C-alpha positions as CSV (number, residue, x, y, z in Angstrom):
1,M,0.8,-1.5,-9.5
2,N,-2.0,0.9,-8.5
3,R,-1.1,4.3,-7.2
4,S,-1.5,4.7,-3.4
5,A,-4.2,6.9,-2.2
6,C,-5.3,8.7,0.9
7,V,-7.8,6.6,2.8
8,A,-9.7,7.6,5.9
9,P,-9.1,5.4,8.9
10,H,-12.7,4.1,8.9
11,N,-12.0,2.6,5.5
12,L,-9.0,0.5,6.5
13,I,-9.3,-3.2,5.7
14,A,-8.4,-5.8,8.4
15,L,-5.3,-7.9,7.8
16,R,-4.6,-11.4,8.9
17,M,-2.1,-9.8,11.3
18,P,-4.1,-7.9,14.0
19,L,-3.7,-4.2,13.4
20,P,-3.5,-1.6,16.2
21,E,-6.9,-0.3,17.3
22,E,-6.1,3.4,16.9
23,P,-5.5,4.7,13.4
24,Y,-2.0,5.2,12.3
25,R,-0.7,7.0,9.2
26,Y,1.8,5.9,6.6
27,F,3.8,8.0,4.2
28,V,6.1,7.5,1.2
29,L,8.6,10.3,0.7
30,N,11.1,11.1,-2.0
31,K,13.9,12.2,0.3
32,P,15.9,15.1,-1.3
33,Y,19.6,15.2,-1.6
34,N,21.4,16.9,1.4
35,M,18.7,16.1,3.9
36,V,19.0,13.8,6.9
37,S,16.3,11.2,7.7
38,Q,15.5,12.9,11.1
39,F,13.0,15.4,12.4
40,V,15.4,16.8,15.1
41,S,19.2,17.1,15.2
42,P,21.8,19.0,17.3
43,H,23.5,19.9,14.1
44,W,22.7,22.6,11.5
45,V,21.3,20.3,8.8
46,R,18.2,20.0,6.6
47,L,15.7,17.9,8.4
48,L,12.4,16.2,7.6
49,R,10.5,18.9,9.5
50,H,11.7,21.4,7.0
51,L,9.6,19.7,4.3
52,N,6.4,21.6,3.4
53,F,4.1,19.0,4.9
54,D,2.2,18.8,8.2
55,F,3.2,15.4,9.6
56,P,1.2,14.2,12.6
57,E,2.8,14.0,16.0
58,G,4.8,10.9,16.5
59,T,5.8,10.5,12.8
60,H,9.2,8.8,12.4
61,A,11.3,7.4,9.6
62,I,11.5,3.7,9.1
63,G,15.2,3.1,8.6
64,R,17.3,5.8,7.1
65,L,18.9,7.1,4.0
66,D,22.2,9.0,4.5
67,K,22.3,12.7,3.9
68,D,23.6,12.4,0.3
69,S,21.3,9.6,-0.7
70,E,17.9,10.2,-2.3
71,G,14.7,8.5,-3.0
72,L,12.2,6.3,-1.2
73,L,11.9,6.9,2.6
74,L,9.0,5.4,4.6
75,L,7.5,7.3,7.5
76,T,4.8,6.4,9.9
77,T,3.2,6.9,13.3
78,D,3.0,3.1,13.7
79,T,5.7,2.1,16.1
80,R,5.5,-1.6,15.2
81,I,6.8,-1.2,11.7
82,T,10.5,-0.9,12.4
83,R,10.5,-4.0,14.5
84,L,8.4,-6.0,12.0
85,L,10.6,-4.9,9.1
86,F,14.1,-4.9,10.4
87,Q,14.0,-7.5,13.2
88,S,12.2,-10.1,11.1
89,K,13.9,-13.4,10.2
90,V,12.8,-12.7,6.6
91,P,15.1,-10.1,5.0
92,H,13.4,-7.4,3.0
93,F,14.1,-6.5,-0.6
94,R,15.4,-3.0,-1.5
95,K,16.2,-1.7,-5.0
96,Y,18.6,1.3,-5.8
97,L,19.5,3.3,-8.8
98,V,23.2,4.0,-8.7
99,Q,25.3,6.4,-10.8
100,V,29.0,5.6,-10.6
101,R,32.1,7.4,-12.0
102,G,33.7,5.6,-15.0
103,V,32.5,3.1,-17.5
104,A,31.2,0.0,-15.8
105,D,30.9,-3.1,-17.9
106,E,29.3,-6.5,-17.5
107,A,32.4,-7.9,-15.8
108,V,32.0,-5.2,-13.1
109,A,28.3,-6.1,-12.7
110,E,29.1,-9.8,-12.4
111,Q,31.6,-9.0,-9.6
112,L,28.9,-7.1,-7.7
113,R,26.4,-9.9,-8.3
114,N,28.7,-12.5,-6.8
115,G,29.7,-10.5,-3.8
116,V,32.7,-8.2,-3.1
117,P,34.7,-7.5,0.1
118,I,33.8,-4.3,1.9
119,P,35.0,-2.9,5.3
120,V,32.4,-3.1,8.1
121,A,32.6,-2.2,11.7
122,E,32.4,-5.7,13.1
123,E,35.2,-7.2,11.0
124,A,38.0,-6.0,8.8
125,S,36.4,-7.3,5.6
126,Y,33.0,-8.6,4.8
127,V,32.0,-10.3,1.6
128,T,28.6,-9.1,0.4
129,K,25.9,-11.7,-0.4
130,P,24.9,-12.3,-4.0
131,C,22.5,-9.7,-5.3
132,E,20.8,-8.5,-8.5
133,V,22.7,-6.0,-10.7
134,E,21.7,-4.6,-14.0
135,L,23.5,-2.0,-16.1
136,V,21.0,0.6,-17.3
137,E,20.8,3.9,-19.1
138,E,20.0,7.1,-17.2
139,P,16.2,7.1,-16.8
140,A,14.4,9.6,-19.0
141,G,13.2,12.6,-17.0
142,L,15.2,11.7,-13.9
143,F,14.9,14.5,-11.3
144,S,18.0,16.6,-10.6
145,N,19.8,16.9,-7.3
146,G,21.8,19.9,-8.4
147,K,25.1,18.0,-8.2
148,E,25.4,16.5,-11.7
149,L,28.7,15.4,-13.1
150,H,30.2,17.5,-15.8
151,E,29.2,16.2,-19.2
152,R,32.8,15.2,-20.0
153,V,33.1,13.0,-17.0
154,P,32.5,9.3,-17.9
155,R,29.8,7.7,-15.8
156,S,27.6,4.6,-15.7
157,W,24.2,3.8,-14.3
158,M,23.1,0.5,-12.7
159,T,20.3,-0.9,-10.5
160,I,21.3,-2.9,-7.4
161,S,18.7,-5.0,-5.6
162,L,19.6,-6.7,-2.4
163,T,18.2,-7.8,1.0
164,E,21.1,-7.0,3.3
165,G,22.0,-3.6,4.6
166,K,25.4,-3.0,6.0
167,Y,26.3,0.6,6.8
168,H,26.8,2.4,3.4
169,Q,26.8,-1.0,1.7
170,V,25.9,0.0,-1.8
171,R,28.5,2.9,-1.8
172,K,31.2,0.5,-0.5
173,M,30.3,-2.2,-3.0
174,V,30.8,0.1,-6.1
175,Q,33.9,1.6,-4.6
176,A,35.3,-1.9,-4.1
177,V,35.1,-2.5,-7.9
178,G,36.8,0.8,-8.7
179,H,33.7,3.0,-9.5
180,P,33.0,5.6,-6.8
181,C,29.3,6.3,-6.2
182,K,28.1,9.7,-7.4
183,R,24.3,9.3,-7.0
184,L,22.3,6.8,-4.9
185,I,18.5,6.7,-5.2
186,R,16.4,4.2,-3.5
187,L,13.6,3.0,-5.8
188,A,11.7,0.4,-3.8
189,I,11.3,-1.5,-0.5
190,E,9.5,-4.7,-1.2
191,D,6.5,-3.7,-3.3
192,I,6.4,-0.1,-2.3
193,E,7.9,1.9,-5.2
194,L,9.1,5.5,-5.5
195,Q,7.1,5.8,-8.8
196,D,7.0,9.4,-10.1
197,L,7.4,11.3,-6.8
198,Q,9.6,14.3,-7.1
199,P,12.1,15.3,-4.4
200,G,10.2,16.5,-1.3
201,E,6.9,15.1,-2.5
202,I,4.9,12.7,-0.2
203,R,2.3,10.1,-0.9
204,E,0.1,8.7,1.8
205,M,-0.9,5.1,1.9
206,N,-3.7,3.3,3.8
207,Q,-2.8,0.8,6.5
208,E,-3.9,-2.4,4.7
209,E,-1.9,-1.5,1.6
210,F,1.2,-0.5,3.5
211,Y,1.4,-3.7,5.4
212,R,0.6,-5.8,2.3
213,Q,3.1,-4.2,0.1
214,L,5.8,-4.5,2.7
215,R,4.8,-8.2,3.1
216,L,4.1,-7.8,6.8
217,G,0.7,-9.4,6.7
């Protein structure tokens, strides 16, 4: 996959879906640990506006990562994206790298693949839909969040890819199989990947590429 690049508005390529006349901007952020996915808050927390980047007026996050989660967060000044992505009848794919406490084996992975019961607000128990789960080694050169487990504490890594997104779903899923989540890093949404962005780093994409890689065209 080609690296995204900054492209001036006059170079934008038309999509089959009509694009807004005025130029919008699109960003990929590696959201750091201990930062909320907002620009303003009544609480004393680290915010997106504290990043060393001059976002244009009207920039907002597309969806959210909770304060303790890390990784890919999309931002834009295009107000259509949230509706197109989250209110579409076609669910969108997301991939996460997850560190859990304890030694997770293939039986645990199979439980997660088949669906596990988790608590949700609407009902006492909800069984998650089948998803993709792969046990992996810790990626070489993975960035630190300053909260690593002590070396003596057993831990496992896995990737979880799914299309549904209940509140704190991935954390609840691994908790349900007896392995509390210690790190949660979003790697991808559809074809937009985190790649080698470090925490707090931002990559800008052009409009055509952003729509195409989110499969909105």
